[in-house]
C-alpha positions as CSV (number, residue, x, y, z in Angstrom):
1,M,-1.2,-43.5,113.9
2,A,-3.8,-43.2,111.1
3,N,-4.9,-39.9,112.5
4,E,-1.4,-38.5,113.0
5,Y,-0.3,-36.3,110.1
6,I,3.2,-37.3,108.9
7,P,4.8,-34.3,106.9
8,I,7.2,-34.8,104.1
9,Y,9.9,-33.0,106.3
10,Q,10.4,-31.0,109.4
11,P,13.5,-29.7,111.0
12,S,15.2,-31.2,114.2
13,L,16.0,-28.3,116.7
14,L,17.1,-30.4,119.7
15,G,20.8,-29.2,120.1
16,N,22.3,-25.9,121.1
17,E,19.9,-23.8,118.9
18,K,18.0,-22.1,121.7
19,K,21.2,-21.5,123.6
20,Y,23.1,-19.8,120.8
21,V,20.0,-17.7,119.7
22,N,19.5,-16.5,123.4
23,D,23.2,-15.5,123.4
24,C,22.6,-13.4,120.4
25,L,19.6,-11.8,122.0
26,D,21.5,-11.2,125.3
27,S,24.3,-9.5,123.4
28,N,22.2,-7.6,121.1
29,W,24.1,-8.9,118.1
30,I,21.0,-9.9,116.1
31,S,21.7,-8.4,112.6
32,S,24.5,-9.2,110.0
33,K,27.3,-8.8,112.3
34,G,28.3,-10.9,115.3
35,S,30.6,-13.7,116.2
36,Y,28.4,-16.6,115.1
37,I,28.7,-15.6,111.5
38,E,32.4,-16.2,111.4
39,K,32.2,-19.3,113.7
40,F,29.6,-20.8,111.3
41,E,31.6,-20.0,108.2
42,N,34.8,-21.4,109.7
43,E,33.1,-24.6,110.9
44,F,31.4,-25.1,107.5
45,S,34.6,-24.7,105.7
46,Q,36.1,-27.5,107.8
47,K,33.1,-29.6,107.2
48,V,33.1,-29.5,103.4
49,G,36.9,-29.1,102.9
50,A,36.8,-25.6,101.4
51,K,39.2,-22.7,102.1
52,H,36.5,-20.0,102.2
53,S,32.9,-19.9,103.1
54,A,30.5,-17.0,103.0
55,T,27.2,-17.0,104.7
56,V,24.2,-15.5,102.7
57,S,20.5,-15.0,103.3
58,N,19.4,-18.2,101.2
59,G,20.4,-20.7,98.8
60,T,19.1,-18.8,95.7
61,V,21.2,-15.7,96.3
62,A,24.2,-18.0,97.0
63,L,23.8,-19.2,93.3
64,H,23.2,-15.6,92.0
65,L,26.5,-14.5,93.8
66,A,28.4,-17.6,92.3
67,L,27.4,-16.4,88.8
68,L,28.2,-12.8,89.5
69,A,31.6,-13.7,91.0
70,T,32.6,-15.7,87.9
71,G,31.6,-12.8,85.7
72,I,28.8,-14.6,83.8
73,S,26.5,-12.2,82.0
74,H,24.8,-11.4,78.7
75,E,26.1,-13.3,75.7
76,D,27.3,-16.2,77.9
77,E,25.6,-19.7,78.1
78,V,25.4,-21.8,81.1
79,I,24.6,-25.5,81.0
80,V,22.3,-26.8,83.7
81,P,20.1,-30.0,84.2
82,T,16.6,-29.6,83.4
83,L,15.8,-32.0,86.2
84,T,16.4,-29.5,89.1
85,Y,14.7,-27.1,91.4
86,I,13.7,-23.9,89.6
87,A,16.2,-21.7,91.5
88,S,19.2,-23.3,89.8
89,V,17.8,-22.1,86.4
90,N,16.3,-18.6,87.4
91,C,19.7,-17.5,88.8
92,I,21.2,-17.9,85.2
93,R,18.6,-15.5,83.9
94,Y,19.2,-13.0,86.8
95,V,22.6,-12.3,85.3
96,G,21.3,-12.1,81.8
97,A,23.0,-15.5,80.5
98,K,21.3,-18.0,78.3
99,V,20.1,-21.3,79.9
100,V,21.1,-24.4,78.0
101,F,19.5,-27.5,79.5
102,A,21.1,-31.0,79.7
103,D,19.6,-34.3,80.3
104,S,20.1,-36.7,83.2
105,I,21.3,-40.3,83.9
106,A,18.4,-42.7,84.2
107,S,19.8,-44.6,87.2
108,T,21.3,-41.9,89.5
109,W,19.1,-39.1,88.1
110,Q,22.3,-36.8,88.0
111,L,23.5,-34.5,85.2
112,D,24.7,-36.6,82.2
113,P,28.2,-35.7,81.1
114,K,27.5,-37.0,77.6
115,S,24.5,-34.5,77.3
116,I,26.7,-31.7,78.6
117,E,29.3,-32.0,76.0
118,S,26.7,-32.1,73.2
119,K,25.4,-28.8,74.4
120,I,28.7,-26.8,74.4
121,T,29.1,-23.9,72.0
122,I,31.6,-21.0,71.6
123,K,29.5,-19.1,74.0
124,T,29.4,-21.7,76.8
125,K,31.1,-20.2,79.9
126,A,30.0,-22.5,82.7
127,I,28.5,-25.8,83.7
128,M,26.1,-25.7,86.6
129,V,26.2,-29.1,88.4
130,V,23.3,-30.1,90.6
131,H,23.8,-32.8,93.0
132,L,20.2,-34.0,93.2
133,Y,18.3,-35.4,96.2
134,G,21.6,-36.3,98.1
135,G,23.4,-38.0,95.3
136,A,26.4,-36.7,93.4
137,C,27.3,-36.2,89.8
138,D,30.2,-37.8,88.1
139,M,32.7,-35.0,88.9
140,T,35.6,-36.8,87.3
141,A,33.9,-36.7,83.8
142,I,32.5,-33.2,84.3
143,L,35.8,-31.8,85.4
144,R,37.5,-33.3,82.3
145,I,34.9,-31.7,80.0
146,A,35.3,-28.3,81.9
147,K,39.1,-28.5,81.5
148,K,38.9,-29.3,77.8
149,Y,36.6,-26.5,77.0
150,H,37.9,-24.0,79.7
151,L,34.7,-23.7,81.5
152,Y,33.8,-22.7,85.1
153,V,32.1,-25.4,87.3
154,I,29.5,-24.1,89.7
155,E,28.2,-26.8,92.1
156,D,24.6,-26.5,93.4
157,C,24.9,-28.5,96.6
158,A,21.6,-27.3,98.1
159,E,20.5,-31.0,98.6
160,A,23.8,-32.6,99.2
161,L,25.3,-31.7,102.6
162,G,27.1,-34.8,103.7
163,T,27.4,-36.3,100.2
164,L,30.8,-37.5,99.2
165,Y,32.4,-38.3,95.7
166,K,35.5,-40.4,95.9
167,N,35.6,-39.7,99.7
168,K,35.6,-35.8,99.1
169,H,32.7,-33.6,100.0
170,V,30.7,-32.3,97.1
171,G,31.2,-28.5,96.6
172,A,35.1,-28.9,96.8
173,F,35.5,-30.0,93.2
174,G,34.4,-26.9,91.0
175,H,35.5,-23.4,91.1
176,I,32.6,-22.3,93.4
177,A,29.6,-24.0,95.2
178,C,26.4,-23.3,97.0
179,F,24.5,-24.7,99.9
180,S,21.0,-24.1,101.1
181,F,19.7,-24.0,104.7
182,Y,16.1,-23.7,104.1
183,G,13.7,-25.4,106.7
184,N,13.6,-28.7,104.8
185,K,17.3,-29.1,104.2
186,T,19.7,-31.5,106.1
187,I,20.7,-28.5,108.4
188,T,18.6,-25.3,108.5
189,T,18.9,-21.8,109.5
190,G,15.2,-21.1,108.6
191,E,16.3,-19.3,105.5
192,G,19.9,-19.2,104.7
193,G,22.8,-20.4,102.3
194,M,26.6,-20.6,102.0
195,V,28.9,-19.9,99.1
196,V,32.1,-21.9,99.3
197,T,35.3,-21.8,97.2
198,N,39.0,-22.5,97.3
199,D,39.7,-19.4,95.1
200,Q,40.6,-16.2,97.1
201,T,39.6,-13.9,94.2
202,L,36.2,-15.5,93.8
203,F,35.6,-15.3,97.5
204,D,36.5,-11.7,97.6
205,R,34.1,-11.0,94.8
206,V,31.3,-12.9,96.6
207,A,31.9,-10.9,99.8
208,H,31.9,-7.7,97.8
209,F,28.7,-8.3,96.0
210,R,27.1,-9.7,99.2
211,G,27.6,-6.5,101.2
212,Q,26.1,-3.9,98.9
213,G,29.2,-3.5,96.9
214,L,30.9,-1.6,99.7
215,A,34.5,-0.8,98.9
216,A,37.1,-2.1,101.3
217,Y,39.3,1.0,101.1
218,R,36.8,3.8,101.9
219,Q,34.0,3.8,104.3
220,Y,30.5,4.2,102.9
221,W,31.9,4.2,99.3
222,H,30.3,1.7,96.9
223,D,32.3,0.8,93.8
224,V,30.0,-1.8,92.2
225,I,26.2,-2.4,92.2
226,G,26.0,-4.9,95.1
227,Y,23.2,-6.7,96.9
228,N,22.0,-7.1,100.6
229,Y,22.4,-10.8,100.7
230,R,24.0,-11.1,104.1
231,M,23.0,-13.7,106.8
232,T,22.0,-12.5,110.3
233,N,23.9,-13.6,113.4
234,I,20.8,-15.4,114.8
235,C,20.5,-17.5,111.5
236,A,24.2,-18.2,111.8
237,A,23.8,-19.2,115.5
238,I,21.0,-21.8,114.5
239,G,23.3,-22.9,111.6
240,L,26.2,-23.5,114.0
241,A,24.1,-25.5,116.3
242,Q,22.7,-27.5,113.4
243,L,26.1,-28.2,112.0
244,E,27.0,-29.7,115.4
245,S,24.3,-32.4,114.8
246,A,24.9,-32.8,111.0
247,E,26.5,-36.1,111.3
248,A,23.9,-37.5,113.4
249,F,21.2,-36.2,111.0
250,I,22.9,-37.8,108.0
251,S,23.4,-41.0,109.7
252,R,19.7,-41.2,110.6
253,K,18.7,-40.3,107.0
254,K,20.8,-43.3,105.8
255,E,19.0,-45.5,108.3
256,I,15.7,-44.2,107.1
257,A,16.6,-44.9,103.3
258,E,17.8,-48.4,104.1
259,Y,14.5,-49.1,106.0
260,Y,12.4,-48.0,103.0
261,I,14.6,-50.0,100.4
262,G,14.4,-53.1,102.7
263,K,10.6,-52.9,103.3
264,L,9.7,-52.1,99.6
265,K,12.3,-54.2,97.7
266,E,9.5,-56.5,96.6
267,Y,7.1,-53.9,95.5
268,P,7.0,-52.0,92.2
269,V,8.8,-48.9,93.1
270,E,12.2,-47.9,91.9
271,F,14.7,-46.2,94.1
272,Q,17.2,-43.6,92.9
273,S,20.5,-45.5,92.4
274,V,23.7,-44.7,94.1
275,G,26.3,-43.6,91.7
276,K,29.9,-45.1,91.6
277,N,32.3,-43.7,94.2
278,V,29.4,-41.9,95.9
279,S,28.4,-41.7,99.5
280,H,24.7,-40.7,99.3
281,S,23.4,-38.5,102.1
282,Y,19.6,-39.1,101.2
283,W,18.3,-35.6,101.6
284,M,15.1,-37.0,100.3
285,V,14.2,-40.7,99.9
286,S,12.9,-40.7,96.3
287,V,11.1,-43.4,94.2
288,L,9.7,-43.9,90.8
289,A,6.2,-45.4,90.2
290,K,5.3,-47.3,87.1
291,D,3.9,-44.3,85.4
292,A,2.5,-40.8,86.1
293,D,-1.0,-42.1,86.7
294,Q,0.1,-44.6,89.3
295,R,2.4,-41.9,91.0
296,N,-0.6,-39.5,91.2
297,S,-2.7,-42.3,92.5
298,L,-0.3,-43.4,95.1
299,R,0.2,-39.9,96.4
300,K,-3.6,-39.5,96.7
301,Y,-3.9,-42.7,98.7
302,L,-1.1,-41.7,101.0
303,D,-2.5,-38.3,101.5
304,G,-5.9,-40.1,102.6
305,K,-3.7,-41.8,105.2
306,S,-2.3,-38.5,106.5
307,I,1.0,-39.1,104.9
308,E,2.5,-36.2,102.9
309,T,4.5,-36.8,99.7
310,R,5.6,-34.5,97.0
311,P,6.5,-34.9,93.3
312,I,10.0,-35.1,92.1
313,F,11.1,-31.8,90.4
314,Y,9.3,-31.3,87.1
315,P,11.8,-30.7,84.3
316,V,12.3,-26.9,84.0
317,H,12.2,-27.0,80.2
318,T,8.5,-27.9,80.5
319,M,7.6,-24.8,82.4
320,P,6.0,-21.8,80.6
321,M,8.8,-19.4,80.9
322,Y,11.4,-21.8,79.6
323,S,9.4,-23.8,77.1
324,S,9.3,-21.4,74.1
325,R,11.8,-23.6,72.1
326,F,10.8,-27.1,71.9
327,E,13.4,-29.6,73.3
328,G,13.0,-33.1,74.4
329,F,14.9,-34.5,77.4
330,P,13.5,-38.0,77.8
331,V,15.2,-39.2,80.9
332,A,14.5,-36.1,82.9
333,E,10.8,-36.2,81.7
334,D,10.4,-39.7,82.7
335,I,11.8,-39.3,86.2
336,G,9.8,-36.0,86.6
337,W,6.4,-37.6,85.7
338,R,6.9,-40.8,87.7
339,G,8.8,-39.7,90.8
340,L,7.8,-38.9,94.3
341,N,9.5,-38.1,97.6
342,L,8.7,-39.9,100.8
343,P,8.9,-38.4,104.4
344,S,12.7,-38.3,105.1
345,W,13.4,-36.2,108.2
346,P,15.7,-37.5,111.0
347,G,13.1,-37.4,113.7
348,L,10.9,-40.1,112.0
349,T,10.2,-42.8,114.5
350,E,10.2,-46.6,113.7
351,E,6.5,-46.6,114.3
352,Q,6.0,-43.9,111.7
353,L,8.2,-45.6,109.2
354,L,6.4,-48.9,109.6
355,Y,3.1,-47.2,109.1
356,I,4.4,-45.4,105.9
357,T,5.8,-48.5,104.4
358,N,2.7,-50.7,105.3
359,C,0.5,-48.1,103.7
360,I,2.5,-48.3,100.5
361,R,2.5,-52.0,100.5
362,D,-1.3,-52.0,101.1
363,Y,-1.7,-49.7,98.0
364,F,0.0,-52.2,95.8
């Protein structure tokens, strides 16, 4: 076991993936048209409880389309947690809007509603909610704020397939939501994403921008500047097969999280807390070390044992392109400097989990 490399994540492709992809190849429907696209969209809508789903080429463009569909542009401000993956923030700049950072809650690591409300100005147009590492934000409080100030709510659910808030799937609360199917996500299409919404007009705008701005009423006539953000039929075929296994993946991820928590409860690592009314999907099992030095030392030690880890996302406001104006976000910074992700993929064996936890225990 000591010589076996254990990655932070790898996909499980043990269902109908090969069968459905071969069907695409046999039928010659391999590009952005084909039956698997509609099947995947329909099944995904059922999964998350949304009226409309639109496949796209990756999670980043899903966020870009959500911002375009809601009409956010220059002179607008969008509030976003600084503790997030960079794509959440970059997409705001893609449409020319101003990024306004907010802090996180220390226990759950999710976007703090109090920090949101303190950042609202007359130019604020939307709140981008990020459900981080399989947890969920306090949507009751956030929706109350959005209603009070007449703001759009865009949900970034890239890490939250299978996450529930008050028994309702995340992504079904705001005006529009986005999912990612990158290779390390709970289900994967290799590269891919989905935009979901209950609003027909927003869905129509997403579909319009996604397909090069092609007009519905005239062939090869384009009436807006659009984008080629479509998913291929092959990717959708993989996604449909993955979706068939999603519940098994999520169940196994919860078992893995419970194993880590049980084995390490007497050791000085702090797990991400599960928020009130939340069913956590544990995209990644994440912990905090005592401080940054210990986090880095532990990662180096585990790497020497052939166990891959990775740091929690560094707060985006600390990165060069977003750090021109000094701002402090103490909770996000504390989590970002101390946090690390542990191997969390569904195919981890009991032997591998025992080895990982024993190595962490030996370190301490």
